[in-house]
BAVOMAR-644936 format. One line per field, with one value per atom (N, C-alpha, C): z, y, x; atom name; residue number from 1; residue in three letters. Coordinates in Angstrom, 1 decimal, m for minus. Example, Ala and Ser with C-alpha at 12.3 -4.5 7.8 and 13.67 -1.06 7.14 Angstrom:
BEGIN
z	[7.8:7.8:7.8:7.1:7.1:7.9]
y	[m5.7:m4.5:m3.3:m2.2:m1.1:0.0]
x	[13.2:12.3:13.2:12.8:13.7:12.9]
atomo	[N:CA:C:N:CA:C]
num	[1:1:1:2:2:2]
residuo	[ala:ala:ala:ser:ser:ser]
This chain:
BEGIN
z	[21.8:20.6:19.3:18.2:17.0:16.4:16.0:15.4:14.0:13.6:12.3:11.6:10.3:9.4:8.5:8.4:7.6:6.6:5.3:4.3:3.5:3.2:2.2:0.8:m0.2:m1.5:m2.4:m2.8:m3.7:m3.1:m3.7:m3.2:m2.3:m1.9:m1.1:m1.8:m2.0:m2.7:m4.2:m4.7:m6.1:m6.3:m7.3:m7.8:m8.8:m8.4:m9.2:m9.6:m9.5:m9.9:m11.3:m12.2:m13.6:m13.9:m13.1:m13.2:m12.8:m11.7:m11.3:m12.3:m12.9:m13.9:m15.1:m15.6:m16.8:m16.5:m15.4:m15.1:m15.0:m14.2:m13.9:m15.1:m15.9:m17.2:m18.1:m18.1:m18.9:m18.5:m17.2:m16.8:m17.3:m17.2:m17.6:m19.1:m19.9:m21.3:m21.8:m21.0:m21.3:m21.3:m20.6:m20.5:m21.2:m22.0:m22.8:m22.1:m21.0:m20.2:m20.3:m20.1:m20.2:m19.1:m19.3:m18.2:m16.9:m15.9:m14.6:m14.6:m13.7:m13.5:m12.4:m12.0:m11.0:m9.7:m9.2:m7.9:m7.9:m9.0:m9.0:m9.0:m9.7:m9.7:m8.3:m7.6:m6.2:m5.3:m5.5:m4.7:m5.0:m6.3:m6.5:m6.2:m6.1:m5.8:m4.3:m3.4:m2.0:m1.5:m2.3:m1.8:m2.5:m1.9:m2.5:m3.7:m4.5:m5.8:m5.7:m4.6:m4.5:m4.3:m3.4:m3.1:m4.4:m5.0:m6.2:m7.4:m7.6:m8.7:m8.3:m7.1:m6.7:m6.9:m6.6:m6.7:m8.1:m9.0:m10.3:m11.2:m10.8:m11.6:m10.9:m9.9:m9.0:m9.8:m10.9:m11.6:m13.0:m13.3:m14.6:m15.0:m14.0:m14.3:m14.6:m14.5:m14.8:m13.4:m13.3:m12.0:m11.7:m10.5:m10.1:m10.2:m10.0:m10.2:m11.6:m12.6:m14.0:m14.2:m13.5:m13.6:m13.0:m11.9:m11.2:m12.0:m12.7:m13.6:m14.7:m15.2:m16.3:m15.7:m14.5:m13.9:m13.7:m13.3:m13.0:m14.2:m15.4:m16.6:m17.3:m16.8:m17.4:m16.8:m17.6:m17.2:m16.7:m15.4:m14.9:m15.3:m15.6:m15.8:m16.9:m17.9:m18.9:m18.2:m17.1:m16.4:m15.6:m15.4:m14.6:m15.2:m16.6:m17.2:m16.8:m16.2:m15.7:m14.2:m13.6:m12.2:m12.1:m11.3:m11.1:m9.7:m9.6:m8.3:m7.8:m6.5:m5.9:m6.1:m6.6:m7.0:m6.0:m4.7:m3.6:m2.9:m3.4:m2.6:m2.5:m3.6:m3.6:m2.7:m2.8:m2.0:m0.5:m0.2:1.2:1.7:1.0:1.4:1.6:0.7:0.8:2.2:2.7:4.0:5.2:5.0:6.1:6.5:5.5:5.8:6.7:6.8:7.7:9.2:9.4:10.7:11.2:10.4:10.8:10.1:10.7:10.0:9.1:7.9:6.9:6.4:6.3:5.9:5.0:4.4:3.6:4.1:4.2:4.6:3.5:2.6:1.4:1.2:0.5:0.1:m1.3:m1.9:m3.1:m2.8:m3.8:m3.6:m4.2:m5.3:m5.8:m6.7:m6.9:m7.7:m6.9:m5.6:m4.8:m5.0:m5.0:m5.2:m6.5:m7.6:m8.9:m9.0:m8.3:m8.4:m7.7:m6.5:m5.8:m6.6:m7.3:m8.1:m9.3:m10.0:m11.3:m11.1:m9.9:m9.6:m8.8:m8.5:m7.8:m6.3:m5.6:m4.3:m3.2:m3.7:m2.8:m1.6:m1.9:m0.9:0.3:0.1:1.2:2.3:2.0:2.9:3.6:4.9:5.8:5.9:5.6:5.7:4.8:4.1:3.2:3.4:3.9:4.2:3.1:2.5:1.5:1.9:1.1:1.3:1.2:0.5:0.3:1.4:2.0:3.0:4.4:4.6:6.0:6.5:7.9:8.5:8.1:7.9:7.5:6.9:5.8:5.1:5.8:5.4:5.9:5.4:6.2:7.4:8.7:8.7:9.9:10.3:11.6:12.0:11.9:11.4:11.4:10.6:9.4:8.8:9.6:10.3:11.2:12.4:12.9:14.1:13.7:12.5:12.1:11.8:11.4:11.1:12.5:13.4:14.7:15.4:15.3:15.8:15.2:13.9:13.2:13.6:13.9:14.2:15.7:16.5:18.0:18.5:18.0:18.6:19.0:19.9:20.4:19.3:19.5:18.5:18.5:19.6:19.6:19.2:18.8:18.3:16.7:16.1:14.7:14.2:13.0:12.4:11.1:10.9:9.6:8.8:7.5:6.6:5.5:5.4:4.4:3.9:3.0:2.3:2.3:2.8:2.7:4.0:4.0:5.2:5.7:4.8:5.1:5.9:5.5:6.2:7.6:7.7:9.0:9.9:9.4:10.2:10.7:9.8:10.2:11.3:11.2:12.3:13.6:13.5:14.7:15.4:14.7:15.3:16.2:16.0:16.9:17.6:17.5:18.2:17.8:16.5:16.0:15.5:15.8:15.3:13.7:13.2:11.8:11.2:10.0:9.3:7.9:7.7:6.4:5.3:4.2:3.0:2.1:2.0:1.0:1.2:2.4:2.6:3.9:3.9:5.1:5.6:4.9:5.3:6.4:6.5:7.4:8.8:9.8:11.2:11.4:11.7:11.8:12.8:13.3:14.2:13.4:12.2:11.3:9.9:9.2:7.8:7.0:5.9:5.1:3.6:2.8:1.4:0.6:1.2:0.5:1.4:0.8:1.6:2.4:1.9:2.6:3.8:3.7:4.8:6.1:5.9:7.0:8.0:7.5:8.4:9.3:9.1:10.0:11.1:11.0:12.0:13.3:14.5:15.7:16.1:16.0:16.4:15.5:14.2:13.2:13.4:13.6:13.8:15.1:16.2:17.5:17.3:16.6:16.4:15.6:14.6:13.8:14.5:15.4:16.2:17.2:17.6:18.7:18.2:16.9:16.3:15.9]
y	[m8.2:m9.0:m8.2:m8.8:m8.1:m7.5:m6.3:m5.6:m5.1:m4.8:m4.2:m4.9:m5.0:m5.4:m4.3:m4.0:m2.9:m3.4:m2.9:m3.5:m2.4:m2.7:m2.0:m2.3:m1.5:m1.8:m2.5:m1.8:m2.3:m3.4:m4.6:m5.7:m6.6:m6.1:m6.9:m7.2:m6.2:m6.4:m6.6:m5.9:m6.0:m6.2:m7.0:m7.0:m5.9:m4.8:m3.6:m3.1:m4.0:m3.7:m3.2:m3.9:m3.5:m2.3:m2.0:m0.8:0.4:0.2:1.3:1.5:0.4:0.5:1.3:0.9:1.5:3.0:3.3:4.7:5.6:5.2:6.1:6.2:5.1:5.2:6.2:6.2:7.1:8.5:8.8:10.2:10.6:9.7:9.9:10.2:9.3:9.5:10.8:11.3:12.5:13.7:13.5:14.6:14.2:13.2:12.8:12.0:11.4:10.7:9.1:8.4:6.9:6.3:5.0:4.3:4.1:3.8:3.5:2.3:2.4:1.2:0.3:m0.8:m1.7:m1.1:m0.3:0.4:1.4:2.1:3.1:2.5:1.4:0.6:0.2:m0.4:m0.8:0.3:1.5:2.7:3.1:3.3:3.8:2.8:1.5:0.5:0.7:1.3:1.3:2.8:3.8:5.1:5.9:7.0:7.8:8.5:9.0:9.6:10.8:11.6:12.8:12.4:11.4:10.9:10.3:9.5:8.8:9.7:10.7:11.7:12.4:12.8:13.5:12.6:11.3:10.4:10.1:9.8:9.4:10.6:11.8:13.0:13.7:13.1:13.8:14.3:13.6:14.1:14.6:14.8:15.1:16.6:17.5:18.9:19.4:18.4:18.8:19.1:20.3:20.7:19.8:19.3:18.3:18.9:20.3:20.9:20.7:20.7:20.5:19.1:18.2:16.8:16.6:17.3:17.2:18.0:19.0:19.7:18.7:18.0:17.0:15.9:15.4:14.4:14.8:16.0:16.5:16.5:16.6:16.6:15.2:14.3:13.0:12.1:11.0:10.0:8.7:8.4:7.2:5.9:6.0:4.7:3.8:4.2:3.2:2.3:2.7:1.8:0.7:0.8:m0.2:m1.6:m1.6:m2.9:m3.7:m3.1:m3.8:m4.3:m3.9:m4.3:m5.7:m6.5:m7.9:m8.1:m8.1:m8.3:m9.7:m9.8:m11.1:m12.0:m13.2:m14.0:m14.3:m14.3:m14.6:m13.4:m12.2:m11.0:m10.7:m10.8:m10.5:m11.6:m12.8:m13.9:m13.6:m13.2:m12.9:m11.7:m10.6:m9.4:m9.6:m10.5:m10.7:m11.4:m12.1:m12.8:m11.8:m11.3:m10.5:m9.2:m8.6:m7.3:m7.5:m8.8:m9.1:m9.3:m9.4:m9.7:m8.6:m7.8:m6.8:m5.5:m4.4:m3.2:m3.3:m2.9:m3.0:m1.7:m1.6:m0.3:m0.5:0.6:0.6:1.7:1.4:2.4:2.3:3.2:3.1:4.4:4.3:5.5:6.0:5.4:5.9:7.3:8.0:9.4:9.3:10.1:10.2:9.1:8.1:6.9:5.8:5.9:4.8:4.7:5.9:5.9:5.3:5.7:5.2:3.7:3.2:1.7:1.0:1.4:0.7:0.8:1.9:2.0:1.1:1.1:0.4:m1.1:m1.6:m3.0:m3.5:m2.6:m2.9:m3.3:m2.7:m3.0:m2.0:m0.8:0.3:0.0:m0.8:m1.0:m1.9:m2.5:m3.4:m2.6:m1.4:m0.7:0.4:0.5:1.5:2.8:2.7:3.8:3.6:4.6:4.5:5.7:5.4:6.5:6.4:7.5:7.6:8.6:8.7:9.7:11.1:11.2:12.6:13.0:12.1:12.5:12.2:11.6:11.4:12.6:12.7:13.8:13.7:12.5:12.2:10.8:10.7:9.3:8.3:7.1:6.0:6.4:6.1:5.2:5.8:7.0:7.5:6.6:6.4:5.6:6.3:7.6:8.4:7.7:7.1:6.5:5.4:4.6:3.6:4.2:5.2:5.9:6.5:7.1:7.8:6.7:5.6:4.5:4.0:3.7:3.3:4.3:5.6:6.6:6.6:6.5:6.4:5.2:4.1:2.9:2.8:3.7:3.7:2.4:1.9:0.7:0.9:0.1:0.2:m0.3:0.1:m0.4:m1.9:m2.6:m4.0:m4.7:m3.9:m4.5:m4.4:m4.1:m4.0:m4.8:m5.2:m6.0:m5.3:m5.0:m4.4:m5.4:m5.5:m6.5:m5.7:m5.9:m5.2:m6.1:m5.5:m6.4:m5.7:m4.5:m3.8:m3.3:m2.9:m2.4:m1.1:m0.4:0.8:0.4:m0.6:m1.1:m1.6:m2.4:m2.9:m1.7:m0.7:0.5:1.2:1.3:2.0:1.3:0.0:m0.7:m0.7:m0.9:m0.9:0.4:1.5:2.9:3.1:2.4:2.5:1.2:0.2:m1.1:m1.8:m1.7:m2.5:m3.8:m4.9:m6.2:m6.2:m6.8:m6.8:m8.2:m8.3:m9.6:m9.3:m10.0:m9.8:m10.6:m10.0:m10.7:m11.0:m12.3:m12.9:m12.2:m11.9:m11.3:m11.8:m12.9:m13.4:m12.6:m11.6:m10.8:m9.8:m9.6:m8.6:m9.2:m8.3:m8.8:m8.6:m9.7:m9.6:m10.6:m10.4:m11.4:m12.6:m12.3:m13.4:m13.3:m14.4:m14.4:m15.2:m14.6:m15.1:m15.0:m15.9:m15.9:m15.7:m15.6:m15.4:m14.8:m14.2:m13.6:m14.6:m15.7:m16.6:m17.2:m17.2:m17.7:m16.8:m15.5:m14.6:m15.2:m15.9:m16.5:m17.5:m18.0:m19.0:m18.4:m17.1:m16.4:m16.4:m16.7:m16.9:m15.7:m14.4:m13.4:m13.3:m13.6:m13.5:m14.7:m15.9:m17.0:m16.9:m16.3:m16.1:m15.2:m14.1:m13.1:m13.8:m14.5:m15.1:m16.2:m16.9:m17.9:m17.4:m16.1:m15.5:m14.8:m14.7:m14.0:m15.0]
x	[m9.2:m9.5:m9.3:m8.9:m8.6:m9.9:m9.9:m11.0:m10.8:m9.6:m9.3:m8.1:m8.3:m7.2:m6.8:m5.5:m5.1:m4.1:m4.2:m3.4:m2.6:m1.3:m0.6:m1.2:m1.0:m1.6:m0.6:0.5:1.5:2.3:2.4:3.1:2.3:1.1:0.2:m1.1:m1.9:m3.2:m2.9:m1.9:m1.6:m0.1:0.2:1.6:1.7:2.3:2.3:3.7:4.7:6.1:6.1:5.5:5.6:4.8:3.7:3.0:3.9:4.6:5.6:6.7:7.2:8.2:7.7:6.5:6.0:5.6:5.1:4.6:5.9:6.8:8.0:8.9:9.0:9.7:9.0:7.7:6.9:7.2:7.3:7.6:9.0:10.0:11.3:11.3:10.6:10.6:10.0:9.0:8.4:9.3:10.4:11.4:12.8:12.7:13.8:14.9:14.5:15.5:15.4:16.4:16.4:15.6:15.2:14.5:15.3:14.6:15.2:16.1:17.1:17.9:17.2:17.8:17.2:17.0:18.0:17.9:16.8:16.7:15.6:14.2:14.1:12.8:12.5:13.5:13.3:12.8:13.4:13.1:11.6:11.3:9.9:8.8:9.2:8.2:7.6:8.4:8.0:7.9:8.2:8.1:7.0:6.6:5.5:6.0:5.0:5.4:6.2:6.1:6.9:8.4:8.6:9.9:10.5:9.7:10.1:10.5:9.7:10.1:11.4:11.5:12.7:13.9:13.8:14.9:15.3:14.3:14.7:15.1:14.7:15.1:16.2:16.9:17.8:19.0:19.5:20.6:20.3:19.0:18.6:18.6:18.6:18.5:17.1:16.1:14.7:14.1:13.5:12.9:11.7:11.7:10.6:9.2:9.1:7.8:7.3:8.2:7.8:7.2:7.9:7.4:6.0:5.8:4.5:3.4:3.8:2.9:2.4:3.4:3.1:2.2:2.5:1.7:0.3:0.1:m1.3:m2.2:m1.6:m2.4:m2.4:m1.6:m1.5:m2.6:m2.8:m3.9:m3.2:m3.4:m2.8:m3.5:m4.7:m5.5:m4.9:m4.3:m3.7:m2.7:m2.2:m1.2:m1.8:m3.1:m3.8:m3.7:m3.5:m3.4:m2.2:m1.2:0.0:m0.2:m1.3:m1.5:m2.2:m1.6:m2.1:m2.7:m4.0:m4.7:m4.4:m4.2:m4.0:m5.2:m5.0:m6.2:m7.2:m6.8:m7.8:m8.2:m7.8:m8.2:m9.7:m10.4:m11.8:m12.6:m12.2:m12.8:m12.5:m11.3:m11.0:m11.8:m11.8:m12.5:m14.0:m14.6:m16.0:m16.4:m15.5:m15.7:m15.2:m14.0:m13.4:m14.2:m14.8:m15.5:m16.8:m17.2:m18.3:m17.9:m16.6:m16.1:m15.1:m14.5:m13.5:m13.8:m13.3:m13.1:m11.9:m12.0:m10.9:m10.4:m9.1:m8.5:m7.3:m6.9:m5.7:m4.8:m3.5:m2.4:m1.4:m1.4:m0.5:0.2:1.4:2.1:1.7:0.6:0.0:m0.6:m0.9:m1.6:m3.0:m3.2:m4.5:m4.9:m4.0:m4.4:m5.1:m5.1:m5.7:m7.2:m7.9:m9.3:m9.7:m8.9:m9.2:m9.1:m8.0:m7.8:m8.9:m9.3:m10.4:m11.7:m12.0:m13.2:m13.1:m12.0:m11.9:m11.9:m11.3:m11.3:m12.4:m13.4:m14.6:m14.4:m13.4:m13.1:m13.5:m13.9:m14.1:m15.1:m16.1:m17.2:m16.7:m15.5:m15.0:m14.3:m13.8:m12.9:m13.6:m13.4:m14.0:m13.1:m11.8:m10.9:m9.7:m9.4:m8.2:m7.3:m6.1:m5.1:m4.0:m3.7:m2.7:m1.6:m0.6:0.5:m0.1:m1.2:m1.9:m2.8:m3.5:m4.5:m4.1:m2.9:m2.4:m1.7:m1.7:m0.9:0.6:1.1:2.5:2.5:3.1:3.1:4.0:3.8:4.8:6.2:7.2:7.2:6.7:6.3:5.6:4.5:4.2:3.0:1.7:1.7:0.5:m0.7:m0.4:m1.6:m2.2:m1.5:m2.0:m2.7:m2.2:m2.8:m4.1:m4.1:m5.4:m6.5:m6.1:m7.1:m7.6:m6.7:m7.2:m8.1:m7.7:m8.6:m10.0:m10.0:m11.3:m12.1:m11.5:m12.2:m12.4:m11.9:m12.0:m11.5:m10.4:m9.8:m8.3:m7.8:m6.5:m5.5:m4.2:m3.2:m3.1:m3.2:m3.1:m4.4:m5.4:m6.7:m6.7:m5.5:m5.4:m4.2:m4.2:m3.1:m2.8:m1.5:m1.1:m0.4:m0.8:m0.2:0.5:1.9:2.7:3.8:4.5:5.6:7.0:7.1:8.4:8.9:10.2:10.8:10.1:9.6:8.8:7.5:6.9:5.7:6.1:7.2:7.7:8.0:8.7:9.0:7.8:6.8:5.6:4.9:4.8:4.1:4.9:6.2:7.0:7.0:6.9:6.9:5.7:4.6:3.4:3.1:4.0:3.9:2.6:2.2:1.1:1.6:0.9:1.2:1.3:2.3:2.7:2.8:2.1:2.2:2.9:4.0:4.8:4.2:4.0:3.4:4.5:4.7:5.8:7.1:7.5:8.8:9.4:10.2:10.7:11.9:12.4:13.5:13.0:11.7:11.2:11.1:11.1:10.8:9.4:8.6:7.2:6.7:5.5:4.9:4.4:3.9:3.4:3.9:4.0:4.4:3.3:2.9:1.8:2.2:1.6:1.8:0.6:m0.6:m1.8:m2.8:m3.9:m4.9:m5.7:m6.1:m6.9:m6.2:m4.8:m4.0:m4.2:m4.6:m4.8:m5.8:m6.8:m7.8:m7.2:m6.0:m5.4:m4.6:m4.4:m3.6:m4.4:m3.7:m4.4:m5.4:m5.0:m6.0:m7.1:m6.9:m8.0:m9.0:m8.4:m9.3:m10.0:m9.4:m10.1:m11.3:m11.1:m12.2:m13.3:m13.0:m14.1:m14.8:m14.1:m14.8:m15.7:m15.4:m16.2:m17.5:m17.6:m18.7:m19.8]
atomo	[N:CA:C:N:CA:C:N:CA:C:N:CA:C:N:CA:C:N:CA:C:N:CA:C:N:CA:C:N:CA:C:N:CA:C:N:CA:C:N:CA:C:N:CA:C:N:CA:C:N:CA:C:N:CA:C:N:CA:C:N:CA:C:N:CA:C:N:CA:C:N:CA:C:N:CA:C:N:CA:C:N:CA:C:N:CA:C:N:CA:C:N:CA:C:N:CA:C:N:CA:C:N:CA:C:N:CA:C:N:CA:C:N:CA:C:N:CA:C:N:CA:C:N:CA:C:N:CA:C:N:CA:C:N:CA:C:N:CA:C:N:CA:C:N:CA:C:N:CA:C:N:CA:C:N:CA:C:N:CA:C:N:CA:C:N:CA:C:N:CA:C:N:CA:C:N:CA:C:N:CA:C:N:CA:C:N:CA:C:N:CA:C:N:CA:C:N:CA:C:N:CA:C:N:CA:C:N:CA:C:N:CA:C:N:CA:C:N:CA:C:N:CA:C:N:CA:C:N:CA:C:N:CA:C:N:CA:C:N:CA:C:N:CA:C:N:CA:C:N:CA:C:N:CA:C:N:CA:C:N:CA:C:N:CA:C:N:CA:C:N:CA:C:N:CA:C:N:CA:C:N:CA:C:N:CA:C:N:CA:C:N:CA:C:N:CA:C:N:CA:C:N:CA:C:N:CA:C:N:CA:C:N:CA:C:N:CA:C:N:CA:C:N:CA:C:N:CA:C:N:CA:C:N:CA:C:N:CA:C:N:CA:C:N:CA:C:N:CA:C:N:CA:C:N:CA:C:N:CA:C:N:CA:C:N:CA:C:N:CA:C:N:CA:C:N:CA:C:N:CA:C:N:CA:C:N:CA:C:N:CA:C:N:CA:C:N:CA:C:N:CA:C:N:CA:C:N:CA:C:N:CA:C:N:CA:C:N:CA:C:N:CA:C:N:CA:C:N:CA:C:N:CA:C:N:CA:C:N:CA:C:N:CA:C:N:CA:C:N:CA:C:N:CA:C:N:CA:C:N:CA:C:N:CA:C:N:CA:C:N:CA:C:N:CA:C:N:CA:C:N:CA:C:N:CA:C:N:CA:C:N:CA:C:N:CA:C:N:CA:C:N:CA:C:N:CA:C:N:CA:C:N:CA:C:N:CA:C:N:CA:C:N:CA:C:N:CA:C:N:CA:C:N:CA:C:N:CA:C:N:CA:C:N:CA:C:N:CA:C:N:CA:C:N:CA:C:N:CA:C:N:CA:C:N:CA:C:N:CA:C:N:CA:C:N:CA:C:N:CA:C:N:CA:C:N:CA:C:N:CA:C:N:CA:C:N:CA:C:N:CA:C:N:CA:C:N:CA:C:N:CA:C:N:CA:C:N:CA:C:N:CA:C:N:CA:C:N:CA:C:N:CA:C:N:CA:C:N:CA:C:N:CA:C:N:CA:C:N:CA:C:N:CA:C:N:CA:C:N:CA:C:N:CA:C:N:CA:C:N:CA:C:N:CA:C:N:CA:C:N:CA:C:N:CA:C:N:CA:C:N:CA:C:N:CA:C:N:CA:C:N:CA:C:N:CA:C:N:CA:C:N:CA:C:N:CA:C:N:CA:C:N:CA:C:N:CA:C:N:CA:C:N:CA:C:N:CA:C]
num	[1:1:1:2:2:2:3:3:3:4:4:4:5:5:5:6:6:6:7:7:7:8:8:8:9:9:9:10:10:10:11:11:11:12:12:12:13:13:13:14:14:14:15:15:15:16:16:16:17:17:17:18:18:18:19:19:19:20:20:20:21:21:21:22:22:22:23:23:23:24:24:24:25:25:25:26:26:26:27:27:27:28:28:28:29:29:29:30:30:30:31:31:31:32:32:32:33:33:33:34:34:34:35:35:35:36:36:36:37:37:37:38:38:38:39:39:39:40:40:40:41:41:41:42:42:42:43:43:43:44:44:44:45:45:45:46:46:46:47:47:47:48:48:48:49:49:49:50:50:50:51:51:51:52:52:52:53:53:53:54:54:54:55:55:55:56:56:56:57:57:57:58:58:58:59:59:59:60:60:60:61:61:61:62:62:62:63:63:63:64:64:64:65:65:65:66:66:66:67:67:67:68:68:68:69:69:69:70:70:70:71:71:71:72:72:72:73:73:73:74:74:74:75:75:75:76:76:76:77:77:77:78:78:78:79:79:79:80:80:80:81:81:81:82:82:82:83:83:83:84:84:84:85:85:85:86:86:86:87:87:87:88:88:88:89:89:89:90:90:90:91:91:91:92:92:92:93:93:93:94:94:94:95:95:95:96:96:96:97:97:97:98:98:98:99:99:99:100:100:100:101:101:101:102:102:102:103:103:103:104:104:104:105:105:105:106:106:106:107:107:107:108:108:108:109:109:109:110:110:110:111:111:111:112:112:112:113:113:113:114:114:114:115:115:115:116:116:116:117:117:117:118:118:118:119:119:119:120:120:120:121:121:121:122:122:122:123:123:123:124:124:124:125:125:125:126:126:126:127:127:127:128:128:128:129:129:129:130:130:130:131:131:131:132:132:132:133:133:133:134:134:134:135:135:135:136:136:136:137:137:137:138:138:138:139:139:139:140:140:140:141:141:141:142:142:142:143:143:143:144:144:144:145:145:145:146:146:146:147:147:147:148:148:148:149:149:149:150:150:150:151:151:151:152:152:152:153:153:153:154:154:154:155:155:155:156:156:156:157:157:157:158:158:158:159:159:159:160:160:160:161:161:161:162:162:162:163:163:163:164:164:164:165:165:165:166:166:166:167:167:167:168:168:168:169:169:169:170:170:170:171:171:171:172:172:172:173:173:173:174:174:174:175:175:175:176:176:176:177:177:177:178:178:178:179:179:179:180:180:180:181:181:181:182:182:182:183:183:183:184:184:184:185:185:185:186:186:186:187:187:187:188:188:188:189:189:189:190:190:190:191:191:191:192:192:192:193:193:193:194:194:194:195:195:195:196:196:196:197:197:197:198:198:198:199:199:199:200:200:200:201:201:201:202:202:202:203:203:203:204:204:204:205:205:205:206:206:206:207:207:207:208:208:208:209:209:209:210:210:210:211:211:211]
residuo	[met:met:met:leu:leu:leu:lys:lys:lys:ala:ala:ala:leu:leu:leu:ile:ile:ile:phe:phe:phe:asp:asp:asp:cys:cys:cys:asp:asp:asp:gly:gly:gly:val:val:val:met:met:met:phe:phe:phe:asp:asp:asp:ser:ser:ser:arg:arg:arg:glu:glu:glu:thr:thr:thr:asn:asn:asn:arg:arg:arg:ala:ala:ala:tyr:tyr:tyr:his:his:his:asp:asp:asp:his:his:his:leu:leu:leu:leu:leu:leu:asp:asp:asp:ala:ala:ala:phe:phe:phe:gly:gly:gly:leu:leu:leu:pro:pro:pro:pro:pro:pro:met:met:met:asp:asp:asp:ala:ala:ala:asp:asp:asp:glu:glu:glu:leu:leu:leu:glu:glu:glu:tyr:tyr:tyr:val:val:val:his:his:his:ile:ile:ile:his:his:his:asn:asn:asn:val:val:val:trp:trp:trp:glu:glu:glu:ser:ser:ser:val:val:val:ala:ala:ala:tyr:tyr:tyr:ile:ile:ile:phe:phe:phe:arg:arg:arg:asn:asn:asn:ser:ser:ser:gly:gly:gly:val:val:val:pro:pro:pro:val:val:val:asp:asp:asp:lys:lys:lys:val:val:val:his:his:his:glu:glu:glu:phe:phe:phe:arg:arg:arg:ala:ala:ala:lys:lys:lys:asp:asp:asp:asp:asp:asp:tyr:tyr:tyr:arg:arg:arg:pro:pro:pro:phe:phe:phe:phe:phe:phe:arg:arg:arg:tyr:tyr:tyr:met:met:met:lys:lys:lys:met:met:met:glu:glu:glu:pro:pro:pro:asp:asp:asp:leu:leu:leu:arg:arg:arg:gln:gln:gln:phe:phe:phe:leu:leu:leu:ala:ala:ala:ile:ile:ile:ala:ala:ala:his:his:his:arg:arg:arg:his:his:his:phe:phe:phe:lys:lys:lys:leu:leu:leu:ala:ala:ala:ile:ile:ile:ala:ala:ala:thr:thr:thr:asn:asn:asn:arg:arg:arg:thr:thr:thr:asp:asp:asp:thr:thr:thr:met:met:met:glu:glu:glu:met:met:met:ile:ile:ile:leu:leu:leu:ala:ala:ala:asp:asp:asp:phe:phe:phe:gly:gly:gly:leu:leu:leu:ala:ala:ala:ala:ala:ala:phe:phe:phe:phe:phe:phe:asp:asp:asp:lys:lys:lys:val:val:val:met:met:met:thr:thr:thr:ala:ala:ala:glu:glu:glu:asn:asn:asn:ser:ser:ser:arg:arg:arg:cys:cys:cys:pro:pro:pro:lys:lys:lys:pro:pro:pro:ser:ser:ser:pro:pro:pro:glu:glu:glu:pro:pro:pro:leu:leu:leu:leu:leu:leu:glu:glu:glu:ile:ile:ile:thr:thr:thr:glu:glu:glu:ala:ala:ala:phe:phe:phe:ala:ala:ala:cys:cys:cys:arg:arg:arg:ile:ile:ile:asn:asn:asn:glu:glu:glu:ala:ala:ala:leu:leu:leu:tyr:tyr:tyr:ile:ile:ile:gly:gly:gly:asp:asp:asp:ser:ser:ser:ala:ala:ala:ile:ile:ile:asp:asp:asp:glu:glu:glu:glu:glu:glu:cys:cys:cys:ala:ala:ala:arg:arg:arg:ala:ala:ala:cys:cys:cys:ala:ala:ala:met:met:met:pro:pro:pro:phe:phe:phe:ala:ala:ala:ala:ala:ala:phe:phe:phe:arg:arg:arg:asn:asn:asn:arg:arg:arg:lys:lys:lys:leu:leu:leu:thr:thr:thr:ala:ala:ala:arg:arg:arg:tyr:tyr:tyr:tyr:tyr:tyr:ile:ile:ile:asn:asn:asn:ser:ser:ser:phe:phe:phe:met:met:met:glu:glu:glu:ile:ile:ile:phe:phe:phe:thr:thr:thr:leu:leu:leu:pro:pro:pro:pro:pro:pro:val:val:val:ala:ala:ala:glu:glu:glu:arg:arg:arg:met:met:met:ala:ala:ala:ala:ala:ala:ile:ile:ile]
């Protein structure tokens, strides 16, 4: 029976495409470079910050360590204003955390804790795995494996909800059931368009009915 629900952050809990655009364009601008093109935006939206910085500065001649030095002194919080939390997320979490262990598996790094605190969501989650604290970031299955280890549950007792090919690959690599959030192009066991719709999925409904 299902015991844990695990979520990606960007593209699932939050629409953060404009956040990623504004932040990475800010980094480029700090070094006198033009904004990202469409392909670069698509890349940074689903990859961790180390991969993203390496990619968008790949032809610039700017050493990536200089970019990360700048990042370490910079303040990310002004970019929160671009983040749009899913309208039914808080309602869903208020119910779900009484029935399931809840976790996040994201390729964000040190910004995840700030986001949960600033949006008042931290208390709902039992485990948060990022590209910074995981043994190996997504698409490696390690974040999901570390969560199931912490929860003492089997792989098939957890469900991962994501929106990208990286999330799909991460779940497939450890054979965890996967639900695609607003992305019918992915190969998934379930397809959903909102958080409250998660309660209609058979394993979720079965668990809630049994409690």
